C-alpha positions as MATLAB code, in Angstrom:
seq = 'MSIDLKTIKHISKLSRISVDEEKADKLAGDLNSIFNFIEKLNQLKTDNIEPLTSVVETTLKLRTDEVKSKDLREQVIKNSPQDNEDYFVVPKVIE';
ca = [
       0.000    0.000    0.000;
       1.302    3.404   -0.901;
       0.142    6.771    0.380;
       0.402    9.676   -2.056;
      -0.116   13.420   -1.579;
      -3.710   13.215   -2.802;
      -4.535   10.717   -0.043;
      -2.760   12.858    2.568;
      -4.776   15.921    1.531;
      -7.988   13.885    1.609;
      -7.232   12.561    5.113;
      -6.297   16.031    6.360;
      -9.547   17.421    4.946;
     -11.598   14.675    6.639;
      -9.842   15.247    9.964;
      -9.994   19.036    9.515;
      -6.264   19.446    9.994;
      -4.403   21.884    7.773;
      -1.237   20.377    6.289;
       1.097   22.377    4.061;
       3.047   20.809    1.157;
       6.294   20.287    3.114;
       4.554   18.558    5.994;
       2.415   16.537    3.573;
       5.549   15.148    1.865;
       7.090   14.198    5.212;
       3.804   12.703    6.433;
       3.452   10.632    3.262;
       6.966    9.255    3.739;
       6.311    8.459    7.402;
       3.008    6.731    6.678;
       4.540    4.727    3.831;
       7.327    3.494    6.103;
       4.767    2.542    8.759;
       2.680    0.602    6.223;
       5.794   -1.120    4.880;
       6.656   -2.249    8.405;
       3.096   -3.531    8.917;
       3.356   -5.513    5.680;
       6.602   -7.098    6.934;
       4.891   -8.022   10.199;
       1.989   -9.592    8.308;
       4.441  -11.908    6.501;
       5.600  -13.506    9.763;
       4.378  -17.040   10.426;
       2.592  -16.929   13.774;
       0.369  -20.005   13.436;
       1.901  -22.052   16.274;
       2.786  -19.172   18.575;
       0.596  -18.568   21.595;
      -0.176  -14.949   22.496;
       1.563  -13.475   25.527;
      -0.231  -11.872   28.399;
       3.053  -10.672   29.843;
       6.725  -10.773   28.970;
       7.505  -12.218   32.391;
       6.009  -15.649   32.884;
       4.636  -15.418   36.405;
       1.338  -16.411   37.887;
      -0.653  -14.210   40.185;
      -0.805  -15.215   43.808;
      -4.359  -15.972   44.811;
      -5.768  -15.265   48.214;
      -9.103  -15.949   49.817;
     -11.662  -13.186   49.994;
     -12.084  -12.083   53.573;
     -14.129   -9.341   55.132;
     -11.621   -7.492   57.292;
     -13.755   -4.676   58.608;
     -17.252   -5.142   59.957;
     -19.996   -2.819   61.115;
     -18.674    0.380   59.544;
     -22.134    1.637   58.695;
     -22.333    4.166   61.518;
     -18.850    5.515   60.813;
     -19.647    5.974   57.126;
     -22.988    7.656   57.748;
     -21.302   10.120   60.150;
     -19.432   11.516   57.117;
     -22.660   12.308   55.277;
     -23.198   16.037   54.618;
     -26.788   15.751   55.882;
     -27.949   13.978   59.014;
     -29.744   10.738   58.285;
     -29.565    7.481   60.159;
     -30.532    5.166   57.297;
     -28.374    6.104   54.320;
     -25.669    8.423   53.025;
     -27.120   11.744   51.814;
     -25.302   13.942   49.297;
     -26.261   17.310   47.771;
     -28.316   17.300   44.582;
     -26.094   17.587   41.498;
     -28.611   17.856   38.656;
     -30.835   20.915   38.629;
];
């Protein structure tokens, strides 16, 4: 795939970015080199290669879920801007 100046001008018009001739030439060269690299990557045989989730092959340490703090309801409700004993009240945001 090759990007020419006409394509660069069309893309810049669609994205509403002004590009002068000098920058358009440089941009065309940069995009062509990027597409050439992508074409090289597409030629690689990756059929038997499993995708990586990380470069370092480690497993996460699992732990059991435990409730460490109990009965914090009263402490949380004390921080409410308005006094209410049943739930947390905050100021109205939408008018």
